[in-house]
VMD Tcl script that draws the C-alpha trace (Angstrom):
set ca {
  {-104.06 -88.29 -85.90}
  {-103.29 -84.59 -86.24}
  {-102.35 -82.56 -83.19}
  {-103.79 -79.02 -83.08}
  {-101.61 -76.32 -81.57}
  {-102.56 -72.73 -80.81}
  {-100.47 -69.57 -81.12}
  {-102.40 -66.77 -79.48}
  {-101.67 -63.95 -79.52}
  {-99.23 -63.67 -82.40}
  {-96.85 -61.00 -81.10}
  {-94.74 -58.42 -82.93}
  {-97.75 -57.39 -85.04}
  {-100.40 -54.66 -84.92}
  {-103.59 -56.06 -83.36}
  {-104.69 -59.48 -82.09}
  {-104.33 -62.64 -84.17}
  {-104.82 -66.30 -83.28}
  {-103.47 -69.14 -85.42}
  {-104.56 -72.74 -84.89}
  {-102.61 -75.36 -86.83}
  {-103.05 -79.10 -87.14}
  {-99.76 -80.98 -87.29}
  {-99.28 -84.52 -88.52}
  {-95.93 -86.28 -89.00}
  {-94.09 -83.04 -88.31}
  {-95.92 -80.91 -90.90}
  {-98.93 -78.60 -90.86}
  {-101.89 -80.24 -92.60}
  {-104.53 -77.62 -91.82}
  {-104.62 -74.10 -90.38}
  {-107.14 -71.52 -89.19}
  {-106.62 -67.76 -88.88}
  {-108.80 -65.84 -86.44}
  {-108.84 -62.20 -85.49}
  {-109.88 -61.92 -81.87}
  {-109.97 -58.12 -81.93}
  {-113.16 -56.10 -82.20}
  {-112.56 -52.70 -83.70}
  {-113.94 -50.60 -86.49}
  {-114.73 -47.29 -88.02}
  {-117.23 -47.63 -90.88}
  {-120.41 -47.16 -88.89}
  {-119.33 -44.03 -87.03}
  {-118.68 -42.06 -90.25}
  {-122.23 -42.52 -91.54}
  {-124.03 -39.19 -91.68}
  {-120.80 -37.19 -91.47}
  {-119.40 -34.66 -93.93}
  {-117.39 -36.67 -96.51}
  {-114.62 -34.06 -96.37}
  {-114.04 -34.97 -92.70}
  {-114.13 -38.75 -93.04}
  {-110.38 -39.13 -93.65}
  {-109.68 -37.91 -90.10}
  {-111.85 -40.69 -88.65}
  {-110.84 -43.61 -90.88}
  {-107.17 -42.69 -90.51}
  {-107.58 -43.94 -86.93}
  {-108.36 -47.42 -88.24}
  {-104.71 -48.11 -87.52}
  {-101.90 -46.52 -85.56}
  {-99.28 -47.70 -88.08}
  {-100.77 -47.26 -91.57}
  {-102.36 -43.90 -90.84}
  {-101.18 -42.16 -94.01}
  {-102.59 -44.70 -96.46}
  {-106.04 -44.78 -94.83}
  {-106.29 -40.99 -95.00}
  {-105.05 -41.03 -98.60}
  {-107.53 -43.74 -99.63}
  {-110.34 -41.77 -98.03}
  {-109.62 -38.42 -99.70}
  {-109.14 -40.25 -103.01}
  {-112.56 -41.91 -102.58}
  {-114.27 -38.56 -101.98}
  {-112.35 -36.93 -104.86}
  {-113.40 -39.80 -107.11}
  {-117.06 -39.39 -106.11}
  {-117.01 -35.62 -106.65}
  {-114.76 -35.51 -109.72}
  {-111.99 -33.47 -108.06}
  {-108.47 -33.56 -109.56}
  {-105.61 -32.49 -107.28}
  {-102.69 -30.26 -108.35}
  {-99.43 -31.97 -109.26}
  {-97.66 -30.59 -106.19}
  {-100.25 -32.21 -103.92}
  {-99.82 -35.50 -105.75}
  {-96.05 -35.28 -105.32}
  {-96.33 -34.47 -101.60}
  {-98.73 -37.38 -101.13}
  {-96.25 -39.66 -102.92}
  {-93.38 -38.37 -100.78}
  {-95.31 -38.98 -97.57}
  {-96.33 -42.46 -98.69}
  {-92.76 -43.18 -99.78}
  {-91.46 -42.13 -96.36}
  {-94.03 -44.46 -94.78}
  {-92.76 -47.37 -96.90}
  {-89.16 -46.66 -95.93}
  {-90.04 -46.45 -92.24}
  {-92.57 -49.28 -92.14}
  {-90.56 -51.86 -94.06}
  {-87.32 -51.22 -92.19}
  {-89.12 -51.40 -88.84}
  {-90.79 -54.63 -89.91}
  {-87.55 -56.24 -91.03}
  {-85.55 -55.37 -87.92}
  {-88.05 -55.07 -85.09}
  {-90.91 -57.37 -86.07}
  {-89.43 -60.08 -88.30}
  {-85.64 -60.26 -87.92}
  {-85.84 -61.98 -84.54}
  {-87.49 -64.94 -86.31}
  {-84.14 -65.48 -88.06}
  {-81.52 -63.80 -85.85}
  {-80.51 -65.49 -82.57}
  {-79.76 -62.64 -80.17}
  {-78.16 -64.76 -77.45}
  {-75.94 -66.58 -79.94}
  {-74.43 -63.20 -80.88}
  {-72.44 -63.43 -77.63}
  {-70.32 -66.14 -79.26}
  {-69.32 -63.92 -82.17}
  {-65.83 -62.64 -82.85}
  {-66.26 -58.84 -83.22}
  {-63.27 -58.69 -85.58}
  {-64.85 -61.24 -87.92}
  {-68.18 -59.42 -87.71}
  {-66.38 -56.22 -88.69}
  {-64.76 -57.95 -91.66}
  {-68.13 -59.32 -92.74}
  {-69.81 -55.92 -92.42}
  {-67.11 -54.19 -94.46}
  {-67.28 -56.87 -97.15}
  {-70.98 -56.26 -97.84}
  {-71.41 -52.52 -97.26}
  {-69.75 -49.13 -96.94}
  {-71.72 -48.32 -93.79}
  {-69.28 -46.44 -91.50}
  {-70.27 -48.16 -88.23}
  {-68.37 -51.37 -88.81}
  {-65.21 -51.38 -86.67}
  {-64.30 -54.30 -84.36}
  {-64.63 -51.93 -81.40}
  {-68.15 -50.97 -82.40}
  {-69.32 -54.58 -82.55}
  {-67.48 -55.36 -79.31}
  {-69.43 -52.62 -77.58}
  {-72.70 -54.00 -78.97}
  {-71.78 -57.44 -77.69}
  {-71.17 -55.99 -74.21}
  {-74.63 -54.41 -74.25}
  {-76.19 -57.78 -75.10}
  {-74.14 -59.43 -72.34}
  {-75.61 -57.02 -69.79}
  {-79.11 -57.95 -70.91}
  {-78.38 -61.65 -70.56}
  {-76.59 -61.39 -67.21}
  {-79.44 -59.37 -65.73}
  {-81.84 -62.19 -66.54}
  {-84.09 -59.65 -68.22}
  {-83.69 -59.54 -71.98}
  {-86.02 -56.56 -72.26}
  {-86.83 -55.96 -75.94}
  {-85.25 -59.33 -76.76}
  {-87.35 -61.35 -74.29}
  {-89.51 -64.34 -75.28}
  {-87.50 -65.20 -78.38}
  {-86.79 -68.68 -79.72}
  {-83.09 -68.46 -78.88}
  {-81.31 -71.75 -79.54}
  {-84.13 -73.12 -81.69}
  {-82.88 -75.70 -84.24}
  {-84.24 -73.54 -87.06}
  {-81.87 -70.69 -86.12}
  {-79.05 -71.19 -88.62}
  {-77.02 -67.97 -88.73}
  {-73.34 -67.92 -87.74}
  {-72.69 -65.96 -84.56}
  {-71.07 -63.12 -86.50}
  {-74.18 -62.60 -88.65}
  {-76.32 -62.67 -85.52}
  {-74.17 -59.92 -83.97}
  {-74.43 -57.86 -87.16}
  {-78.23 -58.22 -87.12}
  {-78.56 -57.19 -83.48}
  {-76.31 -54.16 -83.99}
  {-78.43 -52.95 -86.87}
  {-81.64 -53.68 -84.96}
  {-80.48 -51.11 -82.43}
  {-79.39 -48.64 -85.13}
  {-82.75 -48.95 -86.87}
  {-84.45 -47.94 -83.60}
  {-82.59 -44.65 -83.77}
  {-83.04 -44.05 -87.52}
  {-86.77 -44.76 -87.68}
  {-87.64 -41.77 -85.52}
  {-85.96 -39.45 -88.04}
  {-87.68 -40.46 -91.28}
  {-91.16 -39.86 -89.82}
  {-90.30 -36.18 -89.53}
  {-91.22 -35.97 -93.23}
  {-94.83 -36.47 -92.13}
  {-94.62 -33.79 -89.48}
  {-93.29 -31.26 -91.99}
  {-95.93 -31.89 -94.68}
  {-98.75 -33.15 -92.46}
  {-98.22 -31.31 -89.18}
  {-97.74 -34.42 -87.02}
  {-97.05 -38.11 -86.89}
  {-98.88 -40.40 -86.55}
  {-102.12 -39.23 -88.17}
  {-100.76 -36.43 -90.40}
  {-103.23 -34.01 -91.98}
  {-104.75 -34.57 -95.42}
  {-107.27 -32.58 -97.46}
  {-109.93 -33.44 -100.04}
  {-108.67 -31.60 -103.11}
  {-104.97 -31.63 -102.30}
  {-102.85 -31.06 -99.20}
  {-103.29 -28.64 -96.31}
  {-99.65 -27.48 -96.27}
  {-98.78 -24.16 -97.89}
  {-95.61 -23.60 -99.89}
  {-93.99 -20.26 -99.20}
  {-90.27 -20.26 -99.74}
  {-89.73 -17.05 -97.79}
  {-92.20 -17.37 -94.90}
  {-91.19 -18.90 -91.55}
  {-94.78 -20.12 -91.13}
  {-95.10 -22.17 -94.31}
  {-93.13 -24.78 -96.22}
  {-90.11 -22.56 -96.62}
  {-86.79 -23.35 -98.28}
  {-85.19 -24.52 -95.04}
  {-87.92 -27.06 -94.27}
  {-88.04 -28.33 -97.83}
  {-84.27 -28.80 -97.80}
  {-84.60 -30.73 -94.52}
  {-87.08 -33.08 -96.18}
  {-84.51 -33.79 -98.89}
  {-81.88 -34.48 -96.24}
  {-84.16 -36.92 -94.38}
  {-85.06 -38.77 -97.57}
  {-81.42 -39.06 -98.63}
  {-80.42 -40.36 -95.20}
  {-83.23 -42.90 -95.38}
  {-82.14 -44.01 -98.84}
  {-78.57 -44.46 -97.59}
  {-79.70 -46.51 -94.56}
  {-81.76 -48.77 -96.80}
  {-78.96 -49.25 -99.33}
  {-76.08 -49.67 -96.88}
  {-77.77 -51.42 -93.94}
  {-81.16 -52.96 -94.71}
  {-80.44 -54.50 -98.13}
  {-76.99 -55.94 -97.26}
  {-78.40 -57.43 -94.05}
  {-81.38 -58.90 -95.89}
  {-79.18 -60.59 -98.50}
  {-76.68 -61.82 -95.91}
  {-79.39 -63.37 -93.72}
  {-81.36 -64.80 -96.66}
  {-78.29 -66.63 -97.96}
  {-78.42 -68.93 -94.90}
  {-82.14 -69.67 -95.24}
  {-82.54 -70.67 -98.88}
  {-84.53 -73.73 -97.79}
  {-87.32 -71.29 -96.88}
  {-87.64 -70.61 -100.59}
  {-89.80 -73.75 -100.77}
  {-91.95 -73.05 -97.69}
  {-95.04 -70.83 -97.44}
  {-96.09 -70.92 -101.10}
  {-99.88 -70.82 -100.74}
  {-102.40 -70.81 -103.59}
  {-100.47 -68.60 -106.02}
  {-102.96 -65.76 -106.70}
  {-101.58 -62.23 -106.31}
  {-103.21 -58.80 -106.59}
  {-101.95 -55.24 -106.70}
  {-104.14 -52.14 -107.01}
  {-101.15 -50.10 -108.15}
  {-99.93 -46.82 -106.66}
  {-97.55 -43.86 -106.79}
  {-99.21 -41.95 -109.67}
  {-96.95 -39.87 -111.90}
  {-99.56 -38.38 -114.22}
  {-102.68 -38.00 -112.11}
  {-104.49 -40.61 -110.05}
  {-106.92 -41.37 -112.88}
  {-104.13 -42.57 -115.19}
  {-103.22 -45.98 -113.75}
  {-100.92 -46.71 -116.73}
  {-98.38 -44.29 -115.22}
  {-98.34 -45.71 -111.69}
  {-94.90 -46.69 -110.39}
  {-96.47 -49.89 -109.01}
  {-98.61 -51.38 -111.80}
  {-102.12 -52.69 -111.19}
  {-103.18 -56.27 -111.86}
  {-103.98 -59.82 -110.81}
  {-101.83 -62.94 -111.34}
  {-103.46 -66.35 -111.10}
  {-101.75 -69.68 -110.37}
  {-98.27 -68.09 -110.39}
  {-98.56 -67.46 -114.15}
  {-96.51 -64.31 -114.73}
  {-97.22 -64.43 -118.47}
  {-100.77 -63.16 -117.98}
  {-101.81 -60.24 -115.77}
  {-105.53 -59.55 -115.36}
  {-107.00 -56.09 -114.79}
  {-108.64 -54.97 -111.53}
  {-111.97 -53.14 -111.53}
  {-113.11 -51.72 -108.19}
  {-116.50 -50.61 -109.52}
  {-118.12 -53.76 -110.85}
  {-118.85 -56.98 -108.97}
  {-115.30 -58.37 -109.16}
  {-114.65 -57.66 -105.46}
  {-117.05 -59.05 -102.87}
  {-116.90 -59.66 -99.13}
  {-118.31 -62.81 -97.53}
  {-119.14 -63.38 -93.86}
  {-120.04 -67.08 -93.71}
  {-117.16 -67.71 -91.28}
  {-117.03 -64.22 -89.74}
  {-118.89 -62.89 -86.70}
  {-121.19 -60.65 -88.76}
  {-124.62 -60.93 -90.37}
  {-126.04 -59.88 -93.73}
  {-129.84 -59.40 -93.68}
  {-130.21 -61.28 -96.98}
  {-128.15 -64.31 -95.93}
  {-124.67 -65.12 -94.71}
  {-123.63 -67.12 -97.79}
  {-123.91 -64.20 -100.21}
  {-121.11 -61.84 -101.16}
  {-121.50 -58.07 -101.16}
  {-119.65 -55.47 -103.16}
  {-118.25 -52.87 -100.71}
  {-120.60 -50.13 -101.97}
  {-123.41 -52.37 -100.67}
  {-121.42 -53.66 -97.70}
  {-122.72 -53.83 -94.14}
  {-121.00 -54.16 -90.78}
  {-123.39 -55.91 -88.40}
  {-121.80 -57.84 -85.56}
  {-123.14 -61.23 -84.46}
  {-120.64 -62.77 -82.10}
  {-121.55 -66.41 -81.53}
  {-118.07 -67.67 -80.80}
  {-116.70 -69.41 -77.70}
  {-116.42 -67.54 -74.44}
  {-112.85 -67.46 -73.13}
  {-111.08 -69.30 -71.77}
  {-111.37 -72.02 -74.42}
  {-109.04 -74.58 -75.96}
  {-109.89 -74.41 -79.66}
  {-112.07 -72.51 -82.08}
  {-115.16 -74.25 -83.43}
  {-114.18 -73.87 -87.06}
  {-117.39 -75.49 -88.22}
  {-119.00 -72.20 -87.17}
  {-117.97 -68.55 -87.54}
  {-114.46 -68.08 -86.16}
  {-113.08 -64.60 -86.91}
  {-113.87 -60.89 -86.74}
  {-112.37 -60.48 -90.23}
  {-114.60 -60.67 -93.31}
  {-113.55 -62.72 -96.35}
  {-112.97 -60.73 -99.58}
  {-112.69 -62.37 -102.99}
  {-111.76 -61.19 -106.50}
  {-114.00 -62.90 -109.06}
  {-114.62 -65.54 -106.42}
  {-110.91 -66.26 -105.88}
  {-108.70 -65.65 -102.83}
  {-105.84 -63.20 -103.32}
  {-102.51 -62.59 -101.62}
  {-101.62 -58.90 -101.40}
  {-98.47 -57.12 -100.28}
  {-94.88 -56.50 -101.43}
  {-94.55 -59.85 -103.17}
  {-97.81 -59.31 -105.08}
  {-96.69 -55.82 -106.15}
  {-93.35 -57.03 -107.48}
  {-94.86 -60.04 -109.25}
  {-97.51 -57.91 -110.95}
  {-94.87 -55.34 -111.94}
  {-92.63 -58.13 -113.21}
  {-95.50 -59.66 -115.20}
  {-96.48 -56.25 -116.61}
  {-92.95 -55.90 -118.03}
  {-91.85 -53.03 -115.77}
  {-88.10 -53.02 -116.44}
  {-87.16 -51.21 -113.25}
  {-88.95 -53.84 -111.15}
  {-87.65 -56.71 -113.29}
  {-84.04 -55.52 -112.93}
  {-84.39 -55.18 -109.14}
  {-85.90 -58.65 -108.75}
  {-83.43 -60.32 -111.13}
  {-80.52 -58.65 -109.35}
  {-81.59 -60.04 -105.96}
  {-82.16 -63.53 -107.38}
  {-78.74 -63.47 -109.02}
  {-77.05 -62.32 -105.82}
  {-78.64 -65.17 -103.85}
  {-78.12 -67.63 -106.74}
  {-81.69 -68.90 -106.56}
  {-84.37 -69.50 -109.24}
  {-87.43 -67.30 -109.74}
  {-89.65 -69.93 -108.07}
  {-88.11 -68.94 -104.73}
  {-90.22 -65.77 -104.88}
  {-93.34 -67.82 -104.18}
  {-92.44 -68.49 -100.56}
  {-91.88 -67.13 -97.08}
  {-88.33 -66.19 -98.06}
  {-89.56 -64.56 -101.27}
  {-92.17 -62.54 -99.39}
  {-89.51 -61.21 -97.00}
  {-87.03 -60.48 -99.80}
  {-89.70 -58.69 -101.86}
  {-90.29 -56.23 -99.03}
  {-86.64 -55.22 -99.05}
  {-86.39 -55.04 -102.84}
  {-89.37 -52.72 -103.10}
  {-88.11 -50.55 -100.23}
  {-85.03 -49.76 -102.30}
  {-87.21 -49.01 -105.34}
  {-89.51 -46.73 -103.33}
  {-86.54 -44.89 -101.78}
  {-85.35 -44.05 -105.30}
  {-88.82 -43.02 -106.45}
  {-89.34 -40.82 -103.42}
  {-86.23 -38.84 -104.31}
  {-87.67 -38.44 -107.83}
  {-90.93 -37.10 -106.38}
  {-88.98 -34.69 -104.17}
  {-86.92 -33.43 -107.11}
  {-90.12 -32.95 -109.12}
  {-91.68 -30.92 -106.31}
  {-88.62 -28.72 -105.96}
  {-88.50 -28.11 -109.73}
  {-92.15 -27.05 -109.75}
  {-91.51 -24.61 -106.92}
  {-88.45 -23.18 -108.67}
  {-90.60 -22.65 -111.76}
  {-93.14 -20.69 -109.75}
  {-95.81 -23.37 -109.25}
  {-96.79 -23.40 -105.58}
  {-100.35 -24.72 -105.95}
  {-101.23 -27.34 -103.35}
  {-105.04 -27.63 -103.44}
  {-107.95 -27.53 -105.88}
  {-111.08 -26.29 -104.13}
  {-113.34 -26.48 -107.20}
  {-116.40 -28.65 -106.46}
  {-115.40 -28.62 -102.78}
  {-118.61 -27.06 -101.43}
  {-121.68 -29.32 -101.02}
  {-123.90 -26.85 -102.94}
  {-122.20 -28.01 -106.14}
  {-122.50 -31.75 -105.44}
  {-125.06 -34.10 -107.00}
  {-127.76 -35.42 -104.67}
  {-126.19 -38.87 -104.81}
  {-122.75 -40.05 -105.89}
  {-120.20 -42.70 -104.99}
  {-116.46 -43.19 -105.27}
  {-113.58 -45.50 -104.53}
  {-110.10 -44.60 -103.37}
  {-107.31 -47.14 -103.44}
  {-103.65 -47.27 -102.52}
  {-100.95 -49.85 -102.10}
  {-100.37 -49.72 -98.36}
  {-97.03 -51.18 -97.23}
  {-98.93 -54.39 -96.38}
  {-100.84 -54.54 -99.67}
  {-103.95 -53.57 -101.61}
  {-106.16 -51.11 -99.68}
  {-109.41 -49.53 -100.86}
  {-112.15 -47.38 -99.34}
  {-115.62 -47.15 -100.91}
  {-117.99 -44.26 -100.13}
  {-121.59 -43.43 -100.97}
  {-122.65 -39.79 -100.58}
  {-126.28 -38.66 -100.36}
  {-127.55 -35.15 -99.71}
  {-124.06 -33.97 -98.81}
  {-123.51 -36.66 -96.15}
  {-121.80 -40.04 -96.00}
  {-124.52 -42.65 -96.60}
  {-122.29 -45.75 -96.54}
  {-118.58 -46.42 -96.08}
  {-116.57 -49.64 -96.32}
  {-112.87 -50.47 -96.12}
  {-111.22 -53.63 -97.45}
  {-107.65 -53.63 -96.18}
  {-104.57 -55.81 -96.85}
  {-105.00 -58.05 -93.83}
  {-108.66 -58.56 -94.74}
  {-107.42 -60.25 -97.92}
  {-104.59 -62.17 -96.28}
  {-105.89 -63.07 -92.81}
  {-109.55 -63.87 -93.49}
  {-111.29 -67.19 -92.78}
  {-112.56 -69.62 -95.42}
  {-115.21 -68.55 -97.93}
  {-118.48 -70.42 -98.73}
  {-116.58 -72.63 -101.20}
  {-114.14 -73.67 -98.47}
  {-111.25 -71.82 -100.09}
  {-108.53 -70.77 -97.65}
  {-107.13 -67.26 -97.64}
  {-103.41 -66.47 -97.67}
  {-102.41 -67.07 -94.04}
  {-104.19 -70.40 -93.81}
  {-103.03 -71.54 -97.25}
  {-99.35 -70.68 -96.89}
  {-99.02 -72.63 -93.62}
  {-100.02 -75.93 -95.23}
  {-97.00 -78.21 -95.57}
  {-94.81 -76.17 -93.24}
  {-92.48 -78.40 -91.16}
  {-92.63 -77.79 -87.40}
  {-89.62 -79.10 -85.46}
  {-91.12 -78.57 -82.00}
  {-94.89 -77.96 -81.56}
  {-94.14 -76.33 -78.19}
  {-91.91 -73.77 -79.93}
  {-93.67 -73.11 -83.27}
  {-91.13 -70.68 -84.71}
  {-91.92 -71.88 -88.23}
  {-95.53 -70.67 -87.96}
  {-94.38 -67.27 -86.77}
  {-91.91 -66.90 -89.64}
  {-94.51 -67.37 -92.35}
  {-97.20 -65.26 -90.66}
  {-94.72 -62.47 -89.93}
  {-93.61 -62.50 -93.57}
  {-96.97 -60.83 -94.35}
  {-96.46 -58.14 -91.68}
  {-99.96 -58.58 -90.18}
  {-101.98 -55.50 -89.25}
  {-105.11 -56.83 -87.64}
  {-106.42 -53.52 -86.28}
  {-106.98 -52.50 -89.91}
  {-108.83 -55.69 -90.78}
  {-111.67 -55.60 -88.23}
  {-113.87 -52.54 -88.34}
  {-116.96 -52.95 -86.21}
  {-117.82 -50.13 -83.83}
  {-121.00 -48.84 -82.25}
  {-121.86 -45.51 -83.91}
  {-122.38 -43.97 -80.48}
  {-119.02 -45.19 -79.16}
  {-120.65 -47.70 -76.82}
  {-119.00 -50.90 -75.60}
  {-120.21 -53.88 -77.66}
  {-118.34 -56.97 -76.55}
  {-115.13 -58.17 -74.96}
  {-112.77 -60.84 -76.22}
  {-109.97 -62.05 -73.96}
  {-106.81 -63.50 -75.49}
  {-105.45 -66.74 -74.12}
  {-102.15 -68.35 -74.95}
  {-101.42 -72.02 -75.47}
  {-97.85 -71.33 -76.51}
  {-95.71 -68.27 -76.88}
  {-95.16 -66.44 -80.11}
}
mol new
graphics top color blue
foreach p $ca { graphics top sphere $p radius 0.5 }
foreach p [lrange $ca 0 end-1] q [lrange $ca 1 end] { graphics top cylinder $p $q radius 0.2 }
display resetview
């Protein structure tokens, strides 16, 4: 008989997530993913000026703010037929690239690394051997024996105080922790360094967008003004500082993040067979280089891969009925029945919470069990995120992506099948971070060349005033957020927002079963996972964290008047 365990809340993520897993003979035989967080934006933007909507929907998340704003302005531009100047496109790409660099490095070190790195075990390391290891894999200057000895002393103070602080509640000493002490010390040292570096790269957003988080965007371009001579605009000094920040970020990724990723992954190759899931992957594509309408020139190609078949990549169409959202297992209602799917242009966000009242032991999974809807592409579940992007790019024949993936596989001496796993998902995030760091420097150089040639245009205000709009129109704006495929759909009527829907990465990955009983990514990838100790389910956390969950993005219900609707209290059966 299977034993059901509960991990609630999953920590080191954005939002509230509950995982229930049934374990039999030491392996997971079934799993259920439930968002226990009520939050949303769609309803409060109805009736508002479409040009202002980005500022509201950007608050869907406190992490992925840039991509929600970008998706929103793209949706309105699509509806109104507005093309942005090349400089605005480049600045948008630079800001999104900086987000990738920041977000992926923070995820690796501060949200996911502690699933693999044993902090307490680092006290057993020989700092001299750690120094030798560090110098053998990177030219990063902070690699002396004295430096690692000082780090070890800092960890010792944490342990001796009995309060591990940021390292508390870890699975230290778990049998699945396999790194040598020296690699653990290296990982902890760079965890601390990444804390310092991450606050620098976000300054790119403050320079172009005025602040971080929630930088400013503009329908028709960007709100920043280029003026090389003025102290009040984007002058030469500030633009040069952006270049410096991007180069420093690129160096940190190349000399710290990637070497650490490969070093740690080499001890966990067995995780190349765990967390495979159903094998369907989708990328919307992003980082345009010749206008947003020309998807053939996106740095990340668009497409869908089915059943791990890289030889065939299907196209994605956001406008027809390919994408639908179901609510049969979600705490919402559709007036025309809960078994039907709705395209986002026709989507509705109507809460109907009929779940258990806390405290409770287990979800009733025969009923609705999550605040996340269930999206499908042509009726099929999709995994989205870094792995999906690289696989689609690989299948599309993108040589730059193929070379990066093949290089990592060769370094680790593993076959391509390893990509379809928890390890592959984590490695893909690092591989694409290096790619994006290179591309972001290209975008920066392109911007600087335009400015040198006298092109300082940053916005196109044609068709910006409602008097020129049709009575009714609709649009879709999509991006590849760090966590995966993100799209916003808008309907505009009489100059106001008539309907608005967001389908975000964690909606695809974290959703409950659909009417056919098909599992989504989280639930699917946990099947078959070995669990050494049900009281310390580190293995569940590893696979779920490999997606970098962002649950605040995935649940969107909110009373349009800002009124309290319901309260859900988290309980914990075991730590995460």
